[in-house]
VEXDREN-2710 file (C-alpha; in Angstrom, 1 decimal):
% VEXDREN-2710
k/r/px/py/pz
1/LEU/-153.5/-64.3/104.1
2/LEU/-152.1/-67.0/106.5
3/SER/-149.0/-68.0/103.8
4/THR/-148.4/-64.4/103.2
5/HIS/-148.3/-62.8/106.8
6/CYS/-148.6/-65.8/109.1
7/ALA/-145.5/-67.8/108.4
8/ASN/-143.0/-68.4/111.5
9/PRO/-140.1/-66.3/110.9
10/PHE/-138.3/-68.6/114.1
11/LEU/-136.7/-71.1/111.5
12/ASN/-134.5/-74.0/112.5
13/HIS/-130.8/-73.2/111.3
14/ARG/-128.7/-76.2/112.8
15/PRO/-125.0/-76.8/112.1
16/THR/-124.6/-79.4/109.7
17/GLU/-121.9/-80.8/111.1
18/SER/-120.4/-81.5/114.7
19/LEU/-118.6/-78.2/116.1
20/TRP/-116.1/-80.5/117.6
21/LYS/-115.1/-81.8/114.4
22/ARG/-114.9/-78.5/113.0
23/ALA/-112.3/-77.4/116.2
24/VAL/-110.1/-80.6/115.4
25/GLU/-109.7/-79.6/111.9
26/THR/-108.3/-75.9/113.3
27/LEU/-105.5/-77.6/115.4
28/ASP/-102.0/-77.8/114.2
29/ASP/-100.8/-81.6/112.9
30/GLU/-98.9/-82.3/116.2
31/ASP/-101.9/-81.8/118.6
32/LYS/-104.5/-83.6/116.2
33/LEU/-102.1/-86.3/116.6
34/ASP/-102.4/-85.9/120.6
35/VAL/-106.2/-85.6/120.2
36/ASN/-106.5/-89.1/118.8
37/PHE/-108.1/-90.7/121.6
38/GLU/-109.7/-94.2/121.5
39/CYS/-113.2/-93.3/121.5
40/ALA/-116.1/-95.7/121.8
41/ASP/-119.9/-94.3/122.1
42/LYS/-120.6/-91.3/123.9
43/LEU/-122.2/-93.6/126.8
44/ALA/-119.7/-95.6/127.2
45/VAL/-117.0/-93.1/127.5
46/LEU/-119.1/-91.3/130.3
47/GLU/-119.5/-94.4/132.3
48/ASP/-115.5/-94.8/131.9
49/VAL/-115.1/-91.4/133.3
50/LEU/-117.3/-91.6/136.2
51/LYS/-115.8/-95.2/137.1
52/ALA/-112.2/-93.4/136.9
53/VAL/-113.0/-90.5/138.9
54/ASP/-114.8/-92.6/141.8
55/GLU/-111.7/-94.8/141.6
56/LYS/-109.1/-91.5/142.0
57/LYS/-111.6/-90.5/144.8
58/GLN/-111.0/-93.7/146.8
59/ALA/-107.2/-93.4/146.3
60/CYS/-107.5/-89.3/147.4
61/LEU/-109.0/-91.0/150.8
62/ARG/-106.6/-93.4/151.1
63/GLY/-103.0/-91.2/150.3
64/ARG/-104.9/-88.0/151.8
65/TRP/-104.2/-86.3/148.2
66/ARG/-103.8/-82.3/147.6
67/TYR/-101.6/-79.7/146.2
68/LYS/-100.3/-76.4/146.7
69/LYS/-101.2/-73.8/144.7
70/GLY/-99.7/-70.6/146.1
71/ASN/-100.4/-70.4/149.8
72/ARG/-103.5/-72.5/149.6
73/GLU/-103.6/-76.4/149.6
74/ILE/-106.1/-77.8/147.4
75/ILE/-107.9/-81.2/148.2
76/ILE/-108.2/-83.3/145.1
77/ARG/-111.2/-85.4/146.4
78/ASP/-113.4/-82.6/145.8
79/GLN/-112.2/-81.6/142.4
80/LEU/-113.2/-84.9/141.7
81/GLU/-116.5/-84.4/143.2
82/LYS/-117.3/-81.6/140.9
83/MET/-116.0/-83.1/137.7
84/ALA/-118.7/-86.3/138.6
85/LYS/-121.3/-83.5/138.8
86/TRP/-120.6/-82.2/135.4
87/VAL/-120.6/-85.6/133.7
88/ASN/-123.8/-86.8/135.5
89/LYS/-125.4/-83.2/134.1
90/PHE/-123.9/-83.7/130.6
91/LYS/-125.9/-86.9/130.8
92/GLU/-128.8/-85.6/131.9
93/VAL/-128.9/-82.9/129.6
94/GLY/-127.9/-84.8/126.5
95/ASP/-125.8/-83.3/123.8
96/VAL/-127.5/-83.3/120.6
97/ALA/-124.2/-82.8/118.5
98/ILE/-124.1/-86.9/119.3
99/GLN/-126.7/-87.0/116.3
100/HIS/-124.3/-85.6/113.4
101/ASP/-120.7/-86.9/114.8
102/PRO/-120.8/-89.0/117.6
103/ALA/-117.2/-89.9/117.1
104/HIS/-116.0/-86.4/117.6
105/ALA/-119.1/-85.7/120.3
106/ALA/-117.5/-88.4/122.6
107/LEU/-113.9/-87.3/121.8
108/PRO/-113.3/-84.5/124.5
109/TRP/-114.5/-86.8/127.2
110/ALA/-112.5/-89.5/126.0
111/GLY/-109.4/-86.9/126.5
112/VAL/-110.5/-86.4/129.9
113/ARG/-110.7/-90.4/130.1
114/PHE/-107.0/-90.7/129.0
115/PHE/-105.9/-88.3/131.8
116/LEU/-108.1/-90.0/134.5
117/GLN/-107.0/-93.5/134.0
118/ILE/-103.2/-93.0/134.2
119/THR/-100.9/-94.1/137.0
120/VAL/-100.3/-91.4/139.3
121/SER/-96.8/-90.9/140.5
122/ASP/-96.7/-86.8/141.3
123/ILE/-99.4/-85.5/143.2
124/GLN/-98.5/-81.7/142.3
125/ILE/-98.5/-82.4/138.9
126/PHE/-101.6/-84.3/138.7
127/GLY/-103.6/-81.8/141.0
128/ALA/-102.5/-79.1/138.9
129/MET/-103.7/-80.9/135.8
130/LEU/-106.7/-82.1/137.5
131/GLU/-107.6/-78.4/137.9
132/GLY/-108.0/-77.7/134.1
133/MET/-109.8/-81.0/133.7
134/GLU/-112.3/-80.0/135.9
135/LEU/-112.7/-76.4/134.3
136/VAL/-112.8/-78.6/130.5
137/SER/-115.6/-80.9/132.3
138/ASN/-117.6/-78.0/133.1
139/LEU/-117.5/-76.4/129.9
140/ILE/-118.1/-79.5/127.8
141/THR/-121.2/-79.4/129.6
142/ARG/-122.0/-75.7/129.7
143/CYS/-121.5/-75.5/125.9
144/ALA/-123.8/-78.8/125.3
145/ILE/-126.5/-77.0/126.9
146/LEU/-125.4/-73.5/124.8
147/GLU/-125.4/-75.4/121.6
148/LYS/-129.2/-77.0/122.6
149/LEU/-130.0/-73.8/123.6
150/TYR/-128.9/-71.2/121.1
151/LEU/-127.9/-73.5/117.9
152/TYR/-130.6/-76.0/117.9
153/SER/-133.6/-74.3/119.3
154/THR/-136.4/-73.5/116.9
155/ALA/-136.7/-70.4/118.8
156/VAL/-133.6/-69.3/117.5
157/ILE/-133.8/-66.9/114.2
158/GLN/-130.5/-67.0/112.3
159/SER/-128.2/-63.9/112.9
160/LEU/-124.7/-62.7/112.9
161/ALA/-124.8/-62.7/116.2
162/GLN/-125.5/-66.5/116.3
163/ASP/-122.6/-66.5/113.7
164/GLN/-120.3/-65.1/116.2
165/LEU/-121.4/-67.8/119.0
166/VAL/-120.5/-70.3/116.6
167/LYS/-117.3/-69.0/116.0
168/ALA/-116.8/-68.3/119.7
169/ILE/-117.7/-72.1/120.5
170/LEU/-115.7/-73.5/117.8
171/GLU/-112.4/-71.4/119.3
172/LEU/-113.0/-72.6/123.1
173/TYR/-113.6/-76.1/121.8
174/ALA/-110.0/-75.8/120.1
175/ALA/-108.3/-74.3/123.3
176/ILE/-110.0/-77.4/125.4
177/LEU/-108.8/-79.8/122.9
178/LYS/-105.3/-78.1/122.7
179/TYR/-105.0/-78.4/126.6
180/LEU/-106.1/-82.0/126.2
181/SER/-103.5/-82.6/123.5
182/LYS/-100.9/-81.0/125.9
183/ALA/-101.9/-83.2/129.2
184/ASN/-101.9/-86.4/126.9
185/ARG/-98.2/-85.6/125.6
186/TYR/-97.0/-85.2/128.8
187/TYR/-98.3/-88.4/130.4
188/ASP/-97.8/-90.5/127.3
189/SER/-94.7/-93.0/128.1
190/LYS/-93.9/-93.4/124.4
191/THR/-93.2/-89.6/124.3
192/THR/-89.7/-88.8/125.2
193/LYS/-90.6/-85.2/125.2
194/ARG/-92.2/-83.4/128.4
195/VAL/-93.7/-80.4/127.5
196/PHE/-94.2/-79.4/130.9
197/ARG/-90.8/-80.3/132.4
198/SER/-88.8/-77.1/130.9
199/THR/-86.4/-76.2/133.0
200/ALA/-87.4/-72.6/132.4
201/GLN/-91.0/-73.2/133.2
202/THR/-92.9/-75.4/136.5
203/VAL/-95.8/-77.4/135.8
204/GLU/-98.1/-74.7/137.5
205/SER/-97.2/-72.1/135.3
206/SER/-97.3/-74.3/132.0
207/VAL/-100.8/-75.3/133.1
208/ASP/-101.9/-71.8/133.6
209/VAL/-100.9/-71.0/130.0
210/TYR/-103.2/-73.5/128.6
211/ILE/-106.1/-72.6/131.6
212/ARG/-106.1/-68.6/130.9
213/LYS/-106.8/-69.5/126.9
214/ILE/-109.8/-71.6/127.5
215/LEU/-111.0/-68.8/130.3
216/ASP/-110.7/-66.1/127.8
217/LYS/-112.2/-68.0/125.0
218/ARG/-115.0/-68.9/127.5
219/ALA/-115.5/-64.9/128.3
220/ASP/-116.1/-64.8/124.4
221/VAL/-118.8/-67.2/124.5
222/ASP/-120.5/-65.6/127.3
223/ALA/-120.3/-62.2/125.6
224/CYS/-121.8/-64.0/122.5
225/VAL/-124.8/-65.6/124.6
226/ARG/-125.6/-62.1/126.3
227/LEU/-125.7/-60.5/122.4
228/MET/-128.0/-63.6/121.5
229/ASP/-130.4/-63.1/124.6
230/SER/-130.8/-59.5/123.7
231/GLU/-131.6/-60.6/120.1
232/PHE/-133.9/-63.5/121.2
233/TYR/-136.5/-61.2/123.1
234/ARG/-136.1/-58.2/121.1
235/ASN/-137.3/-60.8/117.9
236/LEU/-139.9/-62.0/120.3
237/SER/-141.4/-58.8/121.2
238/ASP/-141.2/-57.8/117.3
239/ARG/-143.2/-60.9/116.5
240/THR/-146.0/-60.5/119.2
241/GLN/-146.6/-57.2/117.9
242/ASP/-146.8/-58.0/114.3
243/ILE/-149.5/-60.8/114.8
244/LEU/-151.3/-58.3/116.8
245/SER/-151.1/-55.8/114.2
246/ARG/-152.6/-58.1/111.7
247/ALA/-155.0/-59.8/113.9
248/GLN/-156.3/-56.0/114.0
249/ASP/-155.9/-55.5/110.6
250/VAL/-158.2/-58.3/109.6
251/LYS/-160.9/-57.5/112.2
252/GLY/-161.1/-53.8/110.4
253/GLU/-162.4/-55.5/107.3
254/VAL/-165.1/-56.5/109.1
255/HIS/-166.4/-52.6/109.3
256/ASP/-164.8/-51.7/105.8
257/VAL/-166.1/-54.7/103.5
258/GLN/-169.9/-55.9/103.3
259/VAL/-169.1/-58.2/100.8
260/GLY/-168.1/-61.6/101.6
261/VAL/-168.2/-61.4/105.4
262/ARG/-167.9/-65.1/105.7
263/ASP/-164.3/-65.1/103.7
264/VAL/-163.0/-62.6/106.1
265/GLN/-164.6/-63.9/109.6
266/ARG/-162.3/-67.0/108.4
267/SER/-159.5/-65.2/108.2
268/VAL/-160.3/-63.6/111.6
269/GLN/-160.6/-67.2/112.7
270/GLU/-157.5/-68.7/110.9
271/VAL/-155.4/-65.4/112.7
272/GLN/-156.6/-66.5/115.9
273/LEU/-155.9/-70.1/115.3
274/SER/-152.0/-68.9/114.2
275/LEU/-152.0/-66.6/117.6
276/ASP/-153.5/-69.7/119.7
277/ALA/-151.0/-72.1/118.0
278/SER/-148.0/-69.6/118.4
279/SER/-148.7/-68.7/122.3
280/THR/-148.6/-72.8/122.5
281/ASN/-145.2/-73.0/121.0
282/ASP/-144.1/-70.0/122.7
283/GLN/-145.2/-71.5/126.2
284/ARG/-143.8/-74.9/125.0
285/LEU/-140.4/-73.3/123.8
286/SER/-140.5/-71.0/127.3
287/LYS/-140.5/-74.0/129.2
288/GLU/-137.8/-75.5/127.6
289/VAL/-135.2/-72.7/127.4
290/GLN/-136.4/-72.2/131.4
291/ARG/-135.1/-75.7/131.6
292/LEU/-131.8/-75.3/129.8
293/LYS/-131.4/-72.1/131.9
294/ALA/-131.4/-73.8/135.1
295/ASP/-129.1/-76.1/134.0
296/LEU/-126.9/-73.2/133.2
297/LEU/-126.9/-71.5/136.3
298/GLN/-126.6/-75.1/138.1
299/LEU/-123.3/-75.3/136.6
300/GLU/-122.1/-72.0/138.2
301/GLU/-123.6/-73.1/141.8
302/PRO/-121.1/-74.9/144.3
303/ILE/-121.5/-78.5/144.5
304/VAL/-123.1/-80.2/147.4
305/ARG/-120.3/-82.3/148.9
306/SER/-121.2/-85.4/150.1
307/ALA/-120.3/-87.2/153.5
308/VAL/-120.7/-91.1/154.5
309/GLN/-124.1/-92.2/154.2
310/LEU/-125.5/-92.4/157.7
311/SER/-126.6/-96.1/156.8
312/ASP/-123.2/-96.9/156.5
313/LEU/-122.3/-95.7/160.3
314/HIS/-123.0/-97.9/163.4
315/ASP/-121.7/-97.1/166.8
316/SER/-123.6/-99.8/168.9
317/LEU/-125.0/-97.5/171.4
318/LYS/-128.6/-97.8/172.5
319/GLN/-130.8/-94.4/172.1
320/SER/-130.3/-93.9/175.6
321/GLU/-126.6/-94.0/175.8
322/ARG/-126.5/-91.6/172.5
323/LYS/-128.1/-89.3/174.7
324/GLU/-126.1/-89.7/177.7
325/LEU/-122.8/-89.5/175.5
326/ILE/-124.3/-86.3/173.3
327/LYS/-125.0/-84.3/176.5
328/TRP/-121.5/-85.0/178.0
329/ILE/-119.9/-83.6/174.8
330/SER/-122.2/-80.6/175.2
331/THR/-125.3/-79.3/176.2
332/ILE/-125.1/-76.1/174.4
333/PRO/-128.5/-75.4/172.3
334/CYS/-126.8/-73.8/169.2
335/ARG/-130.4/-74.6/166.9
336/GLU/-132.3/-72.7/169.6
337/HIS/-129.7/-69.5/169.6
338/HIS/-130.3/-69.9/165.8
339/LYS/-133.6/-69.4/165.8
340/THR/-133.7/-66.4/168.1
341/VAL/-131.3/-65.1/165.9
342/GLY/-133.5/-65.7/162.7
343/LYS/-136.8/-64.2/164.7
344/ASP/-136.8/-61.0/163.0
345/PHE/-134.8/-61.8/160.3
346/MET/-136.2/-60.0/157.2
347/PRO/-136.5/-61.9/154.2
348/LYS/-134.6/-61.4/151.2
349/SER/-131.9/-59.3/153.4
350/GLY/-128.4/-60.3/153.4
351/LEU/-128.2/-61.2/149.3
352/TRP/-125.2/-59.0/149.2
353/LEU/-123.0/-61.2/150.6
354/LEU/-123.9/-64.0/149.3
355/LYS/-123.5/-62.5/145.9
356/ASN/-120.0/-61.0/147.3
357/PRO/-117.1/-62.6/144.8
358/LYS/-115.1/-63.1/148.0
359/PHE/-118.0/-65.3/149.7
360/VAL/-118.5/-67.2/146.2
361/GLU/-114.9/-67.8/145.8
362/TRP/-115.0/-69.2/149.6
363/ARG/-118.1/-71.9/148.5
364/LYS/-116.9/-73.0/145.3
365/SER/-113.1/-73.3/145.7
366/SER/-111.4/-76.8/146.3
367/ALA/-109.1/-75.1/148.6
368/LYS/-109.6/-75.3/152.4
369/SER/-110.3/-71.6/153.4
370/MET/-111.2/-69.2/156.2
371/LEU/-113.3/-66.2/155.1
372/TRP/-113.6/-63.5/157.7
373/LEU/-116.5/-60.9/158.2
374/HIS/-116.0/-58.0/159.9
375/GLY/-117.8/-54.9/160.8
376/ILE/-118.7/-52.2/163.2
377/PRO/-120.9/-53.0/166.1
378/GLY/-124.9/-53.0/165.2
379/SER/-123.5/-53.8/161.1
380/GLY/-125.9/-56.7/161.2
381/LYS/-122.9/-59.4/161.2
382/SER/-125.2/-61.9/163.2
383/LYS/-128.2/-61.4/161.1
384/LEU/-125.5/-62.0/157.9
385/ILE/-124.2/-65.5/159.6
386/TYR/-127.7/-66.4/160.1
387/CYS/-128.0/-65.8/156.3
388/VAL/-125.5/-67.8/155.3
389/ILE/-126.5/-70.7/157.5
390/GLU/-129.9/-70.9/156.4
391/CYS/-128.4/-70.7/152.7
392/LEU/-125.9/-73.5/153.2
393/ASN/-128.7/-75.4/154.5
394/GLU/-130.6/-75.4/151.9
395/HIS/-128.6/-75.8/149.3
396/ASN/-127.5/-79.3/151.2
397/LEU/-131.1/-80.4/151.2
398/SER/-130.9/-81.7/147.8
399/SER/-128.1/-84.7/149.4
400/ASP/-129.0/-87.0/151.6
401/ALA/-125.5/-87.5/152.5
402/SER/-124.2/-83.7/152.2
403/ALA/-121.2/-82.8/154.0
404/PRO/-121.7/-81.7/157.8
405/MET/-121.9/-78.1/159.0
406/ALA/-121.3/-76.9/162.3
407/TYR/-121.9/-73.1/163.9
408/PHE/-121.9/-71.4/166.9
409/TYR/-122.9/-68.1/168.2
410/CYS/-120.7/-66.5/170.3
411/ALA/-121.9/-64.4/173.3
412/ARG/-120.4/-62.6/176.3
413/ASN/-123.0/-62.4/179.3
414/ALA/-123.1/-63.4/182.9
415/ALA/-126.4/-65.8/182.2
416/GLU/-124.2/-68.0/180.1
417/PRO/-120.9/-67.9/180.2
418/GLU/-120.4/-71.2/178.2
419/ARG/-120.7/-69.5/175.0
420/ALA/-117.6/-67.2/175.9
421/ASN/-115.6/-70.5/176.6
422/PRO/-113.0/-71.8/173.8
423/ASP/-113.8/-75.3/175.4
424/GLU/-117.2/-75.4/174.9
425/ILE/-117.4/-73.7/171.9
426/MET/-115.3/-76.4/170.6
427/ARG/-117.0/-79.1/172.1
428/SER/-120.1/-77.7/170.7
429/ILE/-118.9/-77.8/166.8
430/LEU/-117.6/-81.4/167.8
431/LYS/-120.7/-82.4/168.7
432/GLN/-122.6/-80.9/165.6
433/LEU/-119.9/-82.9/163.3
434/SER/-120.1/-86.1/165.1
435/CYS/-123.7/-86.3/165.2
436/THR/-127.1/-84.8/163.3
437/ALA/-129.6/-86.0/165.2
438/LEU/-130.2/-88.4/168.7
439/GLN/-131.3/-91.5/166.3
440/HIS/-128.4/-91.5/164.1
441/PRO/-125.0/-92.9/164.9
442/ILE/-122.0/-91.2/166.6
443/LYS/-119.5/-91.0/164.3
444/GLU/-115.7/-92.7/165.5
445/PRO/-113.8/-92.0/166.7
446/VAL/-116.1/-89.5/168.8
447/ALA/-118.0/-93.0/170.5
448/GLY/-114.7/-94.6/171.4
449/LYS/-113.3/-91.6/173.3
450/TYR/-116.3/-91.3/175.2
451/LYS/-116.4/-95.3/175.8
452/GLN/-112.5/-94.8/177.2
453/LYS/-113.2/-91.8/179.1
454/LYS/-116.4/-93.4/180.3
455/GLU/-114.4/-96.5/181.6
456/ASP/-111.9/-94.5/183.1
457/ALA/-114.4/-92.6/185.1
458/GLU/-115.4/-96.1/186.5
459/ASN/-112.3/-97.2/187.5
460/ASP/-111.9/-93.8/189.7
461/GLY/-115.4/-93.8/190.9
462/SER/-116.6/-90.7/189.3
463/GLU/-118.0/-88.6/186.0
464/PRO/-116.3/-89.2/182.6
465/THR/-113.8/-85.7/182.5
466/LYS/-115.3/-83.0/179.7
467/LEU/-112.7/-82.9/176.7
468/THR/-110.1/-80.3/176.5
469/ILE/-110.1/-78.3/173.2
470/GLN/-106.9/-79.7/172.1
471/GLU/-108.9/-83.2/172.3
472/CYS/-111.6/-81.7/170.6
473/VAL/-109.1/-80.8/167.7
474/GLU/-107.9/-84.0/167.6
475/LEU/-111.6/-85.8/167.2
476/ILE/-112.3/-83.0/164.6
477/LEU/-109.5/-84.1/162.7
478/ALA/-110.0/-87.6/162.7
479/LEU/-113.6/-86.9/161.6
480/LEU/-112.6/-85.2/158.5
481/GLU/-110.2/-88.2/157.8
482/THR/-113.3/-89.3/155.6
483/ASP/-115.8/-86.3/155.1
484/PRO/-115.4/-82.7/154.2
485/ALA/-117.0/-79.6/156.6
486/THR/-118.0/-76.3/157.0
487/ILE/-117.5/-74.6/160.3
488/ILE/-119.3/-71.1/161.1
489/ILE/-118.7/-69.0/164.1
490/ASP/-120.2/-65.9/165.0
491/ALA/-118.9/-63.1/167.3
492/LEU/-115.6/-63.9/167.9
493/ASP/-114.8/-60.8/169.6
494/GLU/-117.6/-62.0/172.1
495/CYS/-115.3/-65.0/172.9
496/ASP/-113.0/-64.4/176.2
497/PRO/-110.2/-62.2/175.1
498/ALA/-107.9/-64.0/177.3
499/ARG/-108.5/-67.0/175.7
500/ARG/-109.7/-66.7/172.2
501/HIS/-106.4/-66.7/170.9
502/GLU/-106.9/-70.4/171.6
503/LEU/-109.9/-70.6/169.4
504/LEU/-108.1/-69.1/166.7
505/LEU/-105.3/-71.6/167.2
506/ALA/-107.5/-74.1/167.1
507/LEU/-109.3/-73.3/163.8
508/ASP/-106.1/-72.9/161.7
509/ARG/-104.8/-76.6/163.0
510/ILE/-108.0/-77.9/161.8
511/ARG/-107.7/-75.7/158.7
512/GLU/-104.3/-76.5/157.9
513/ASP/-104.1/-80.3/159.0
514/SER/-107.8/-81.6/157.6
515/ALA/-106.9/-84.5/155.6
516/ASN/-110.5/-83.4/153.6
517/LEU/-112.0/-80.2/152.5
518/VAL/-113.1/-77.9/155.4
519/LYS/-114.1/-74.5/155.2
520/VAL/-114.2/-71.9/158.0
521/PHE/-116.4/-68.6/158.1
522/VAL/-116.0/-66.3/161.2
523/SER/-117.3/-63.2/162.3
524/SER/-116.1/-60.3/164.6
525/ARG/-116.0/-56.4/165.4
526/ASP/-112.6/-55.1/164.3
527/ASP/-110.5/-56.0/167.2
528/GLN/-106.9/-55.5/166.9
529/ASP/-105.8/-59.1/168.1
530/ILE/-108.3/-60.8/165.9
531/GLY/-107.3/-58.5/163.2
532/PHE/-103.8/-59.6/163.6
533/ARG/-104.7/-63.1/163.3
534/LEU/-106.6/-63.0/160.5
535/ASN/-105.1/-60.2/158.6
536/ASN/-103.8/-62.7/155.9
537/PHE/-107.1/-64.4/155.0
538/PRO/-109.7/-63.2/152.5
539/ASP/-112.2/-60.7/154.3
540/VAL/-115.3/-59.0/153.7
541/SER/-115.8/-55.9/155.7
542/ILE/-119.2/-54.3/156.2
543/HIS/-119.4/-50.9/155.0
544/ALA/-122.8/-48.5/154.6
545/THR/-123.1/-49.2/151.2
546/ASP/-122.9/-53.0/151.6
547/ASN/-126.4/-53.2/153.6
548/TYR/-128.0/-50.2/152.6
549/GLU/-130.5/-52.2/150.8
550/ASP/-131.5/-53.9/153.7
551/ILE/-131.4/-51.2/156.0
552/LYS/-133.5/-49.1/153.8
553/ASN/-136.2/-52.0/153.4
554/PHE/-136.1/-52.8/157.4
555/VAL/-136.7/-49.4/158.0
556/ARG/-139.7/-48.7/155.8
557/LEU/-141.4/-51.9/156.9
558/GLN/-140.9/-50.6/160.6
559/VAL/-142.1/-47.3/160.2
560/LYS/-145.3/-48.4/158.0
561/GLN/-146.0/-51.3/160.9
562/SER/-145.7/-48.5/163.4
563/ILE/-148.6/-46.3/161.8
564/LYS/-150.7/-49.4/161.1
565/ASP/-150.6/-50.3/164.6
566/LYS/-150.8/-46.6/165.9
567/ILE/-147.6/-46.4/167.8
568/LEU/-146.2/-43.8/165.9
569/LEU/-148.3/-40.4/166.4
570/SER/-151.1/-42.6/166.9
571/GLY/-151.0/-43.5/163.2
572/ASN/-151.7/-39.8/162.2
573/VAL/-148.9/-39.6/159.7
574/THR/-149.3/-38.0/156.4
575/LYS/-147.3/-39.6/153.5
576/GLU/-145.0/-36.8/153.7
577/LEU/-144.0/-37.0/157.0
578/GLU/-144.1/-41.0/156.7
579/ASN/-141.4/-40.5/153.8
580/ARG/-139.2/-37.8/155.6
581/THR/-139.1/-40.0/158.7
582/ILE/-137.9/-43.1/156.7
583/SER/-135.0/-41.0/155.1
584/ARG/-133.9/-39.4/157.8
585/LEU/-133.9/-42.6/159.8
586/ILE/-132.1/-44.3/156.6
587/GLU/-129.6/-41.3/156.7
588/GLY/-129.0/-41.7/160.2
589/ALA/-128.3/-45.2/160.6
590/GLN/-125.0/-45.0/159.1
591/GLY/-124.5/-48.6/158.0
592/MET/-125.7/-50.0/161.5
END
């Protein structure tokens, strides 16, 4: 009975040879010669890559390496940070293809290593090429996971979709190897031909041709993966129904057949064991699939950008002196303002912004950038800023040395005039970037600036003078010499109208002149002067359709709570009236 009905259809159809080897065979003779990188074992190559990445990162810090791409300035150190993450993820996941053909499995990483170990003479060309290398590193890791998940897993049956996925991965690998071949040929000093030095094409445009081919092939792989997922869940459902149906048939034999009851009962027990074994195996496979899926998602997430370890910082200040210094910079309680905004924040609201393509690009890009969130009064801008800050804080928890983030909630009211003052705003930003907590050291040169101001004041018999907005900018730029940073400012329109251009100019200078990656995110109403200055930056405009789900959930929650607390009509509200009330309120909100 079991041999006839319970054979597991989820067979293991592993490729018989490395897909990287097969990809090499598709190249023309010239490209084959150029991908003949010196390969040691895979782990040695990966360690070489990580070492080369670290050396280039140090060179980036010393030389403030960046390059231009259109009107954007790309920070090379950030691209190298991403590469390090992809290599470490590859080491963590493991490349199953190494079991079949270690030399070819290590081949693409050897190509990346070759590129990183060259002597850099032209930063613009190196940066343009590095963009492709970072993409390649991500895709090598991603495809290693895909192979493990869809080609080597015992949870996958052989199908036309699987064959299509193999074909798509092969074509992607070939595009990657061709890109590595062109990079090798360009930088090989023995080669007189320079494929990227054509008078008709710039380096960037030549590189983009090969990157576009890689991206096209990646899209084909993604389409095949979606098809494989669809087939997998359909087959899993069919298999479960088949086993349950056969179990029911065997149980029916107990009622229909009186002779051989023991044999039938034994069959029932065997089917039950098959069910239990299948269930256990499915659970194991499900956990493995979930882990690999989580690994894939991590490759799509923005990296946690690193800063100087706090243990490496020293300011020779006593805690009382440090407290005095922090109060001198700024006494505005930004964390309390953040908590106040978040008091009535509804969980899971604002997700539409976090998924917005412009916001995702702002987070993931290696370019210094500013993003502007704007909308009508009451559209929920401050709540969205709160949501963004919480999202970034949570993301940074995975690292003990994540890059600093500073934020400020502007407000124009007589009780707190400092919240509309550009000087005070920049002082608060500086304070947050220079010190995360009282027990932590104050970063130089902020501590040095305070000591200088204090000595000058003692000589004059006065108190240390406050920092001007220009002094704050200089100090922030000095901090950005070693660390990347994120700056978030809410309600820019609440800043003093006569002076807010100073704040915008300060943010512009920080973004343009910083040696490291800096991300700026601001929100405001659609005031004309702000729109004029931010018109050239990417923006997210809040429309009624964007926050419709947030408003709908908020209205439902509030109406139901009002009925429960007997505030609305003393709680005597019919279901029909409740639904009509909710509908009318949502309709009347118009995005507010």
